[in-house]
N, C-alpha and C positions, 0 to 999 in steps of 0.2 A: 744956718743950717741945723735941723734937728738930727743929732746922730742917736741911731737906734741901736740898742746893746745886741749882742749875740744870743742873749737868753730871750729876749723878747721877740727877735725874728724867728728863734726856733720854735717858740709857742705859736707864732703865726703859721709856721709851716706845718705844725701839728694838726691845725683846722683847715689848711688850704684845700679847698675843693675844686679848683680850677687853676690851669696852666697860668693865666695871668697874674694871679696873686703871688704864685711861687716865683716868676720871673721877676716881679717887683722886688721880693724879698732879696733874690739873687743879685739884682741890681744895686740894692742898698748894700748888701755884703761886700760887693767889689769896691763901693765907696768908702766903706769903713775898713776895708783891708781885713775882713774876718775870714777870707779864704786862706790867709797866711798865719792866722793866729787862734782861730777857734775851731778844733777838731770836731766837738760835738755839732756845732752847726753845719759843718761841710757834710758830715755824716748825714744829718738829718734833711739836708738839700738833696742830697743822692737819694735818699729813701723816697722823699717827696717826688721828685721826678719819675722814680720808678713806678710809684703808686699811681701816677697821672698817666703811665704808658708812653712815657718819653725816655727810654734808656740811653738815647743819644746824647740828651743833655746830662744825664747822670754821669756818663762817660766823660763829658767836657768839663764838668765840674771836678771830676776826680784827677783828670790830666792838669787841670789849671791850678791846683793847689800843690804846693811843695810839700805839705804835711803828710802826704802819702810816703814819703821817703823816711819819716820816723820809724821806730822801731814797733810802734803799735799796729795791730792788725786791723783795727775798727773800720778804717776807711776801705780797705781792701775787701772785708767782709761786705760792707754795705754795697759795693759794686757788683761783687759776686751775687748777692742776694738780688740785686736789681736785674741781673741778666735772667736768673732762674724765675723771677716773678714774671717777666715778660716772655717766657718761653724761648729764650735765647740760649739754648743748652750747650751749643758749641763753643760758646765765648769763655766760660769759666775757665777752663784747663789752660789756655794760653796766659790768661791773667794770673793764674795760680803760680805758673812758672816764673813769671815777673816777681810776684810776691815773695817768692822764697829768697830772693836776693836782698830784700829789705825788711821784712817782718816774718816772724815765726807763725806757722798755721796754729790755730787753736780748735777746739771742738766744734765750733760754729762753722769755720772755715770748712772742715772735713764733712760736716753734716751737709752744707750747701753743694758740694762737690759730689757726694754719693747721690743726693737728688737729682743732680744734672745728668749723671752717667746712667742712673736708673731710667731717666726720661728717654734717652737716646739708645738704651739697651747695649751699653757698652761695658761689657763683663769684664774684659782684659784690664782696662784702665781702672775699672771699680775695684778690681782684685789688688791692683797697686795701692789704691786708697786704703783698703783693709790692711795691709801691710804697714803702711805709714801709720795707720791709727795704733797699731801694736808697738811700733817702735817709739812713739811719742808718749806712750804710756796712757792712751786715751781709751783703752779697752775696758775700762769700768764706767765710762760715761754713757749714762743710759739713753741720752738723746742722739747721740753719734751712733750708738748700736742700733737704734731705732731706724736710723737713716740707712744703714748698712744692711739691716735685714730687708727693708723694702727694695733696696738695690738688688739683691739676690733673688727677691720675689719677682720683680719685674723682668729678671732673665731666666724665669722658670727653673731657677736652682732652688727648689724647695728643700732639699737636704742641707745645704750650707745656711740658707736662712734659718732652718730650726736648729741648726747647730749653734748659730749665733744667739738665738733667743734662749736655748738651755743653758748657755754659759755666762748669760748675764748675771752679774752679782746682784743687781736690784732691777726689777722690772716694774715699768709704769703702766698706767691704764692703756696709753697709746701702744706700748709694747705688746700687749695682748689684743687690743683692737686690730692692730696690723696682721697677727696671726689669724685671728679669727675671720676677717675679712677675706684673706687669702684662700683660707679653707673653704669659705662660701663660693669663691670664684672657681674653684677646682670642681665644685659640684659633686656629680656621682663618683668621681675617682676617690674621694675621701668618705663620702657619705654625710647625711645630715647628723647623724648621732655624734660623729666626731666633733661637729661644731659645738653641739650642746655639752659634751664632755669637756672642751675647753671652756666654756663659760662657767661650769662648775669649778674646774681648777683655778680659774681667775679669783673666784671667791674664796677658794681654800687658801689661795696666796695672799688673802688679805684686802683685795681690792674689789670695789664695787663696779657693775658695769654702769657706764655712763649713756647719755643720749646716742653717742654714735654706735656703741655696742648693741642697744636694742634695736637701733634702725637697721643694722646689719643682719641680725637673727630673727627679726619679725618676717622676713619673706621666707624663712626656712620652717615656719610652723606648719606642720603637717595637717593640724585639725583645729577645731574650734577650742577645745579644752586648753590646749598648750598656749594658744593665742590669748586666752582670757588670763592664764597664770601670768603671762609677761605683762599684760595689760596692768593686773594688780600690782606686780613689781614697779611698773612705771609710775603709778599713781602714789603707791607708797613712798617712793624715792622722790616724788616731785619732778620726775624728768620731762613732764609735759607741760610745765609752766612756763611763764615768760614768753620770749619770742622764738621758741624752738619749734618751727612750724613742722619740720622734717619728721620728728618722732610721731607727731600726730598724724601727718600725711600717711606714714607708714602703717600706723594702727588702721586708717581708713582702707588702705589696700589690703591689709592682712584680713579683715573682717570681710571684704569684698570677696576675696579668693576663696574663703570657707563658706561662702553663701550667706553670710549674715549682713547684707548690705544694710538692713534697718539699724544695726548697732553702729556701723559706720557712718550712718547719718547722724546718730545721735552724738557721736564724737565730734562730727563736723560742726553740729549746731552748737556744741558747747564751746567752741573756740571763740574766744572774745576779739581775736584779730586773725584774719585770713589772707594768706597771699596766694598767688596763682598757682602754686603747687598744690595747696590743699584743695582749691576749687577743681582742678583738673583730676586729682585723686578721686573725689567724690564722683564727678561725672564719669570718669573711667570705670568707677566701681558699678555704678548703674548700668553702663553699657555692657560690661562682663557679666552681669546677671540678667541680661535682657529687660531691663525695666527702662525702655528706650524715651517714652514719654517724659519721665521724671528727669532723665538725663538732659533732654531738650529745655524743660522747664528751668531746672538749674543753670543750665548755660545761659538763658534770657536773663535770671535773676543776676548773674555775674556781669552780664552787659550793663545792667542798670545800676550796678554797684560802683559808686563814685570813686574814681581813682583806680579801678580794677579793670585792667587790659588783658584779655586773653591771649597767651602766646601762641606758637604754632603746635605744641604738645596738646594744648587744649583743644585746638581746632580738629586735629588729627583724632583726639578722643570721642568728640562729639559726632563727626561725620558718619561713623557707622550706624549711630542711632538714627540720624536723619535718612540714611539709605533704607534702613530696616522697616520705617513707616512710610517709605516713599513719599517724603516731603518735598517735593522738588523746589518749591519756593524758598523754604528754610535753607535748602542747600545753597541755592543761588545767592541768598543774602549772605551766607557765611563766606562763599567764594568772593562776594564783593567786597566783605569786610576785610578779607585777607589782603586783597589786592590794593585797598585804600592804607592798610595799616602795616604790611610786611612786604618784603620781597619774596614773590612766590616761586623762588627757585629751589625750593626744599623738595628733594625727591619723595621723602615718606609723605608730605602733605599732598602732592600732586597725585601720588599713588591713591591715596585716600579719596581724593576727588574723583578719580575715574571710576572707583568702585562705587562711590555715591551715586554718581550720575547714571550709571549702568543700572543700578537698583531701583532708581527713580524713573527708568524708562528713556532717558534722553541720551540716546547713542551718539547724537551729534554733539552734544556738549562734552561728553566723554572724549570723543576723538579730538576736538578741539584743544582740549588740555593735553593730550597725548602729543599733538602735533607741534606744540609750543617748543622751539628750539632753545629757549632760555633756560632749562633745566636739564640735567643728566639723567637719562633713563637707565634703571637697572632691570635685572630679570625680572623683578616684580612688576614693573611697570608693564612690560610687554605681556607677561602672563596676565595682568588685570585686563588689558585691552582685548586679548584673545578671548578670555572669558566672557568679555562684554559683548562681543559678537556672538558668542556660543549661546549665552542666555537669550538673545534677541533671535536665535534661529538662523543666522547669516553665517552659515559654515564656510561659505566661499571666502569671505572677506577674513575669516579667521585663518584659513589656510594660506591666503596671500600674505597676510601679517606674519605667519610663521616663518614662511620663506624669506621675508625681509629681515626677521629676526637673526635666522641662521646665516644670512649674508652678511650681517653686522658682527659675526663672530660671537654672539651671545650662546653660550651653551644652555641647552634644555635641563630643566631640572624636574622633581617631582610635581610642583605645583603647575607649571607650563604643561606638562604632559597631560594631567588631569584636565586642564582647561581646553586644549585642543581636542582630546578625545571626546569630552563632554559635548563640544561644539560639532564634532562629528556625528555623534547620536542624535542631537537635537535636529540636525539638518538631513538625516538618512544618508550620510556620506559613508557607506559602509567599506567599500574598496580602499577608498582613501584613509579611513580610520584604522584598518588592518594594516595597511602599508605604513603608516606613521608609528604604530605600535612597534612594528619590526624595527624601525629605523631608531626609535627611541631606546629599545633595549639593546641593539646591535652596535650602533653608531655612537650613541650619546652615553651608554653605560649607566642608564637609569635603571634601579632595581625595581621590578613590578611590585607594587603595593595593593593593599585590598581595594582602594579607590580606583587605581588605574585597572585592575582585573575586573572589578565591576563594570566599567565603561566597556572593555572589550566584550564581556558577557553580553551586554546589551546591543552592541555593534553585531556580534554573532547571531542574536536573537532577531534581530532585523534583517539580516542577510538570509536566515533560514526561511523567513516568511516570503522574501521578495526574490531570493535566488538561492533554492535549495543546496547547490554544490558548494557555496561558500563555506558551509560549515565544516568541510573536509580539507580546506587548506591549511 
C-alpha cells in the first residue's frame, strides 16, 4: 500500500474542486493517522470542507482530531472561519467558549467573532469582544480593529465605529474602504462631499485608493467631469486591468448615469474579457438612456457569446427595453429562456414580466404570470397588475384587484395609488376614483403627490363634463 504524506495530501486539498476528492484525502488521512499527528493537514481539511459548503464535515474532522486539545488556536480558528464562511453566524460563540478552555484566542479569532456578531447585529456580545480585544493587547492590530469597526457599522453605531477608526495606530486601505463605503450607504445623511473628503484624507494618509475604493465612489459622481477625473486615476494606476470586472462595470454604470452611454460602450468594447456583470451593466445603461434597440441587440450578442449565460439581473434589465418597443415575440422568447434556464420564482423578475407583457398589449399573459402561485408577490406586483388593467382601460378589473389586494393585508403606497387612480381616469370611473382618493389619504396615510393630484384633477375634469355637481364635493 502506498502511504501518502501529509504534505502531499495538503497540496491535493488546495486544488480540490469537488467533495469526492476531499473525502478521498480524508480517508487516506484516517489510514495514515494524520488526524492525530499533522495539525496543518487537519486545518487544511476543515478549510476545504468549508469551502465546498459542508461545514458539518468540517465539524466532524475537528471533533475527531485530538490535536484541538493542544495549546494552538489554529484548528479552532479554522472551524470558526468555516462557520462564518457558510453563514452559520450563531455557531461561533459556543465554540469560542469551548476554545477558551484549551487555547488562547488570537487576533484572527476575534476578527472572525466580530464578523459573526456583525452579521447577526448582536451589539451586546460584540461590545464584549471589544473589551477582550483591549484586555489581550490587540487594540493595535489593524485587521482586528477593521472587523470591530464593521461590527459597529452593521449595528448603526457610527460614533463608536468612527472612534475605533480615529484611534487606530496604523490604518490600512481596508480601514479607509470600510469607512468610505459606510458613508456612501448613509447617503444624504452625510452628503457626497464627505465621501470625497475621506478619499482625499486617505491619500494624505499615504494610502492609494484601490479597485474597491473607486467602485464605491463611482456611483457618487455627480457629473461627467468628476467621473472622467476618476477614470483617469483608474487608468494611471492600472486599476482596470487583469480580471477586475467590477471596476470597469462601475465605470460603464457611471457614464450611463451621466448620459454618456457612448463612452460607457467604449469602455465595454475595450474589455478583453467580459463577465455577466459587464454585459448587464452595458445593457442596463442603454435602457437607462432610452436606447432600447441597442440594448436588445447587445442582449442577442450576449446569447451568441459562447459560454456566456445571462442571469436573472440581465433579464430584468432587458425586459423594460422589450416592453418599450412593444416586441411581444422577443418578450416571450426571454420568458421561455428563463423557464428553461432558471427557477422563475424571483419576485423582481416576475414583476418585470408583468410590466413587459402589459406594454406589449398582452393582458392575458401578464395575468397568467401574476396568477402563478409559485412566487411571492409584493406591493410592486399588485401595483403592476393594477396599472396593467388601467392601461387597457379595464377599470372594473383594476378595482376588483385593489379590493383583493386590501383583503390580503397589503398596504397601498404611492405607486399603487397612482396606478388605480389612472385606471379610474382611463375608464371614466369618476365617483369610484374620488372615493378611492379619500380612502388613500384618510385610511392608508398616503401623502398626495404631484402625480396623485394630477389624477384627481383629471377625474374632477371628467366629472365636471359628465356630472357638474361632482366638482363641489
